[in-house]
N, C-alpha and C positions, 0 to 999 in steps of 0.2 A: 495357543500351540503347543501341544506337549513334548516332552524331553527326546522323545524319540525321533518324533515329525522333525524338529529341530537339526537332530543327532544326524536324521535323512538326508536333511536339503543340503548341509554341510557338506558331506561327506561326498555328493552328486555334484556341489561343487565344485569342491577339491578333485574330484577324478577326471572333471571336465577339463580343470586346467591342464591337469600332467596331459593330458591326451590332446591339447591343446598344443604344449611345448612340443610334442612329441613330432606330431606333422608337420608344424612348423618348420623343426630343424630338419626334417626327411628334404627339406629341399636344398640343403645344404649337397649334397647329391656325395662326390667321393671316389676315392674307393676305399679299399680294406682300411688300412693305416685311419683315413680319417674315423669310420667307421668304430673303430676300434681304442684308436687313443686320441682323436682330433686334430689329427693332423700337424701336433705342436701350434694349433694355432689359441689354446686356451688361457686367457691371461690365469697367471699363478696365483693371483688370490683365490680366483674362483674354485681353483685344483685343490688346496689346502683347505677349503669350507669343506669340498667334497671328501678328501680323505677322513677329514673328521666325521661328518655325516655319514657314509658308507659304512662306516667301522660301528655306531651306536645302531643297534638295531632294537628290534624288539627283543632280543636275548639282555639288553640291556634295561629297559623299559618293562618288558614282564618280570623275566627271570632272576635275574642281578637285583633287581628294585622290592623282588619282594624275598629275596634270603635272609635278611636279615630278622624277619619276624621270626624264624627259627632259630636262629643263632649268632644273632646280634650286630654292633658293629664290629668286630674284628672281621666282618666279612667287606668290609672297606679297605683292608688290605688288598683286595683282590684289586680295586679300582685305582691303588695307591702303585701296584705294580705295574698295571698297563699303562699309568698316566709317562711313568719311567723310562716305558721301551716306547711309547709312542716320541717322545722327546729324543732318544737316544736314536731312531729310527731319521726322523727329521735332521739331526745332527750332521749324523754318518753317513747314514747309507742313499738319501734322497740326492745330493749333489754327487753322489759315484753315481746309481741310475742312471741319472740324468745325464751326466756324462756317456755312460756307456750305450745308451739309446740314440743320444745324437751323434757317437762315431759311427754305431753298426746297423741305426734302422730297427730298431728291436723293437715289437709289439707286443711282444708276449714274455711270459716268466722263460716257458722251455726256449726260447731265443737265446738266452745266457747261457745255457747249458750246449744248446748246441755248437754256440762260440767258442767255449771254453775245452768241451770234451766229448763233441760229435754229434751225431745224426741219434744212436742209441743212446746216449744219455736224456737227450728232448724228449725224447717218446716216453723213457721212465720217466723224465718229470712232468709231462703230461699226463702221465698217468693218477698221478700222485694229486695233482691239482685238479683232474676231475674228482678223484674220490672223496679228497679233502672237502674241498667247494662245495658238492655235492649234500654233503652230511650238514653243511652250514646253512644251504638254504632247505633246508627239513628244520631245522633248528629256528629258522627264522621264519617260515611259511605257516608253523604249528601257533608261535606266539599271535602272531598278527590275528590269526583265524579267531583265536581264544579272545579276545577285546573285541572283534566285529560280532564274533556273535553273541557275547555278554550286551553290547552296546546296541545292537539291531535286533535281538532277539530272535536271531534264526538259527537255521541246525547247521552243525559243526561243518558239515560237506559244504552246505552253500556259503558258508564265510571264508571257506579254503577257494570255492570257485571264483570268488569274488577277486578276489587277492590275488589269484592267478588271472584274471581277465585284464585285469589295472594293468599290472606290471607288464605281461605281456604286450598287450597294445600300444603301451608309449615307449616301451624298451625296443621291440622289435622295428617301430617306425624312425626313433630317432639317435639310438647305439650311443657311444659314448658323449658327445655334446649332450643329448638329452638329459643322461644321467647327472654329469657335472651341473646341468642349469637348472634343473629342477632340484637339485642338492643344496643350493643356496636357498632357496625359500625352507627347502625340509629342514635344515637346519636351523632358520631362527623359527619355525613352527614346533620341531622338540624341545628347543629349549624353551621356549613357552610353555607347553607342556609337562614338562620336567618341574620346572620352576612354582606352575601352578600348584600341581599334584603337593610339591613340595611345602609352600606356605600354607596351603588349605587344611592339609596331615598337623601342621603343629600348631592351629588354632581350634583344630576339631575336640569333639569330645562324642563321650559313648561310654561301652562297658570293656574293662581293661582283659588283657588274653587272658586266657585259664592255663594256658598250657606254659610249662616253663622252658625257659629259653635251654636249647642244646648246642655249647660253644662246641664251633668245625675246631679240627684240628689244625694246626698251622701247616702240616705236611700236605693237606686238601686245598688250603686256601691258598698256599704258596704254588700250588698245582695250577688251579684253575686260574687263577692269576697271572703265571707264567704261559699256560695255553692261549689265553687272551693276546697277552703279549707278545707272541710269538707270530700271531697272525699281524700283530701291529706291524714288524720287522721283516719278514716276508710272506705276508699274504698276497698272492698274486693282483688280486682286485686293490691291494695298497701301494703295488709295485707299479701298476698300470698307471695310477698316479704320476707318481717319479719319471715312468717315462715321457708320458706327456708335458712334461714340465717344457717350457720353451728354448731352456738353457738351465747349465747348472748354479748359476750365478740366481736366475729367478727362484730355484729350488730351495737355495740359502737365502734368500731375500724374507721369505715367507715361512720359515721354519720354526717360528712360535706360536704360531697361530694356531694349528693345529691340536697342539698338545696344550692350547691355555683352552680352548672351548671343549675338548674331553674333559677338562680338569673341573671347569665350569657346571656343566652338566653331570660329572657323576657325583659330583657333592650335593648334587638334588636330588640324585636317584639311589644311590646305596643307603640312606638313612630311612628308606620309604617303609621298610617293612618292618624297623624298629620301632619307628612313629606311630605305625598302623596296632602296635599293641597296644595303645592306650586307648583305641576307639575299637577293636575287633577283638571280640572273646577267643576265636576260633576260624580254623581254615578247614576245609576239608583236604582241600589240595595245595601245594603253596600257589602252583601256577597259575589259581584262581583268584589270591589275593588281589592283585592292580586291578582285574577288569571288574571286580565286586567294588573295592572302594569309589570307582568313577563313575558307576553304573549306581549304585545307592544313593537318592537323594536326601535319606536320612541321616547319612554320616558325612556328606562335602556337597558344595554347592552343586546346585545343578547343572549351569552352565559346564564345571570342568571337566564332563562326559565327553559332549562333540570336541570340544578343544584339545583333552587326551585320547580320543581315537585320531583325531588328524594328526596328533603329534607319534602313536604309534606307527602310522601309515605311514608318515612321513620318514620315519627313523627307519622301516622296513624297506620300502620302496626302494628308496639310497644303497639300501645293503642288496638288497634281491636283482635292480636290476645290474650292478657291476658285476655280482656273483655270477648270474647267467650270461654277462657278455663275457666273462672270462673262459665260462667251458666252452662257448660257444664259437669265440677265437681260438681255444688252445684246440679244441678237436676238429675246426675247419685245418687252421695252418699244419698241425701236426701229426693229423691221422687223415683226414677225408682226403684233401687235397693231394695230397702226395699217395696216395692210393689210388686216385683217379688218373695220376699224372698230370693233374691240369695246375692253373694258375690260381690264387687264393681269392674267392668270391665272396661279396657280399652279400648276397643273396642267400647262396646258401647258409651263411651264418646265420642271417636273421632264423631261416630256417629251424637251423641247429639250435637257437636260444628258444624258440616256440616247444621243440620238441624236449629238450631238458627242462623246460617250466612246465610241460605238462606229465612228465616221468615223475616230478619231485611231487606234482598235486595226487600223483595217485599213489606215489609210497605214502605221502602224508595222511592219509585216509587211514592208514593204520599208525597206532603210536609206537615207533621204534623206541622212545627215551626220554626224557626230559629233556628240556630246553638246556638249560646249563650242562647238562651233560653229551647232549649232539654236539654242542656249541664248544666245548673242551676238548673233546674227540676233535672235532674238524682242524681247531688250531694245533692239536699235538699231530697228527696226520701230518698236513703240510708244514710247518713251523718244524717239529722234529725231521725230518724226511730230510728239509732243505735247506735248513737257515747254517748248519755248521760249513759246508759246499759254498755256498753262496757269500758267510762272512769271510773267508780266508781268501776267495778267488778277489771280491773286491778290495781285500787286503793287499793285492797283487801275489798271491800265494799260489795260485790254485792248485790243487793235488792231482796227481795224476789221475788219467780214466779212470781204470780200473778201483782205485781207492775213493773215487766220487762216486762209483757207480755203490760199493760197497756200503759207503756212507749212507747210502739214498736207502738201497734195502736192508740195511739192519737200522735205520731209523724207522721205518714203516712196519719191520715187525716187532719190533719194542712196542711202539704206540699200539700196535694192534694187542700186545701180550699183557701189555700193562691196564690197557681197558678192561680184557679178560679178567685178571685179576683183584681188579678194583672194586668190581659187579659181584665177587666172591669175596668182599672182606677181608682182602688178605691187607689191611693196614694204609694209613694215608700216605706213606710214603712210595708205594708202590703203584703211582700214576701213570695214566698214560703219558703223559707228557715228562713227566721226568726218566720213566725207562726209556722211551723214545728218543729223546736229546743226548741221552747216555751212551747209548747205542750207535747213534750216528754219530756221534762225536770221538768215537775209539778207532778209527781206524785213521782219521784226521789228523787227533794226536798222537795216533803210533809215528804216522808219517812225519811229522812235524820233529818228533824226538830222536826219530833215527836221524833226520838231517843234520838237529843240532849237532848228536853225535860225531856224524861223519866229519861237520865242520873241526868240530875239537879235535880230532885224530888226524887234521890233516888230509882228508877224505874229498874235499870239495864239496860240488852245489850238486845236490841230486835232484836227477833230471826230473824234470815235471815239476819243480818246487821252488 
């Protein structure tokens, strides 16, 4: 049996298992909260594994894994930054978000803004979530489709269509329960795939690279790492995992599991490109490196192709389903249901999920940018616009409504300006992540400074702080 036939059979079997899980979990029924965050009934250890799995996507297995071919092991500092942010997210943010959700019944990140700053702030937050998450979905779909295209020898549009169909089918059916349940399987598969590729490359032989290393500026490395790190702090699909925790104690009990899993997989993935320089003389497009490695039997063992394809699909599906679910839940709860003056509906949420997936499919047919660039911008949009207000509010010092809105608006504008400047070669420090976060932090910092000055002069505590 040919390698292509084995790959197709493996893919069909894996897809069937995903669809089976989605259809089986559909029988659970329940309302909007059950569909979106599992109704607080999902075991905490499964949620911890899901947190890890839905962050590691094709952006990591294709984009970041390839980058060190061009810039060397300096790219590993991106991984270090993200693992540190992951640890802080679990140790500091997770118990506080779990406590907030238990006390208020929150199901979406904009609920946090509505609780602290009212309906207008939740609408702005919902818009930021939809925009940033959509760019992230585009990056994941592109990375997954590239591997499917190479592994199955099909056209890029056909590969995109396959990714879209599988994701929509099982996520529409099962919701967050399907997302988390399949994440447990997918976490194991993507770890096997990452470790398998690392080990195979370590013992492979071939022609060394003919192109010299071009070390990335430290500003770019930190910007990309921080962009990913911000997603681990305040990404709505990661926050959704914290909301789903049974209680604050459960969130604290499993706080080491996610960071350890992320560190182990990244230790295998980020050196891939650097190791590939020993066996691949050149590559036309950097994003084609990993698909080429796993599909060329002359370089690596034939069994690796189906294993890594399933690993990429596992990582991508675990990210796509949660991202699309976040978009659908935010749109339904904060835009559609209020406009219709109706209660939130699981049926409409399912329809919105399918609609957002279809929109991403249509946009992905045209390449809007590289995988890493899209991912970093998505992290900058959501992270820069929302992180400062979330941090100070969770610390018990929410700023006044006007200052919170200014922070979100400036963060979004700063991220867009940074993206525009970086594309025009403005320098490694003028990145979307840095400018966006600095702009969003400015009104918060000014407010805190004014409060301290008033306290020092005996003026008392400023209202709202």
